[in-house]
Residue, then its C-alpha position, 0 to 999 in steps of 0.5 A: m200738172q193738173s190736179p188732182n188727177h195726177s198718180e202719186e208716182f207724179y207727186s214722188k217725181l216732182k218732190a224729188q226735182l223740187y228738192e233737187t232744184t231748190s233750197w228749202p224754205s224758197k218762193y214758190l211761182f203755183k200756176f193755175i188757169i181757170k174757167s173766168d169765174p169770179y167764185k172759182i178765183s176767189k177759192i185759190e185766193i183764199a187757200f193762200d190766205n195769211m200766207g204773204a202771198i203775192i197774187t196775179s190773175s189776168v184774163s185771156k183775150n177773149g175772156k174765158y179764162t183766168s191765169v192765176s200766179i202766187h209767189v208765196e214762201m213754201k216750207n219743203p216740197e210737201a207743202v207744195i204737193e199738198k197745196y196743189l191737192q188742196i186746190g184740185k180739190e176745192v176747185k173743179d176744172v183747174i189746171s195747175l201748171 
């Protein structure tokens, strides 16, 4: 999933899938891939500040890209989608998985 380029239909389907497969509130895993840029990594981490998130990052073999994984308790699918949209707006060229 790449934000914010997805359509309203995409997010509608995602929301339905999340409701069907998970009991809410629930832990959710966000995963983002970006070019290795400390500023962009920081922007992602700040978006989850004060949420009790566990954040890990891993740099690719050649150091060009960084994967950022965030495990965090989310209250419902709408909150998950809002967070994807927020990151997509705040961090240029992020890939959301």
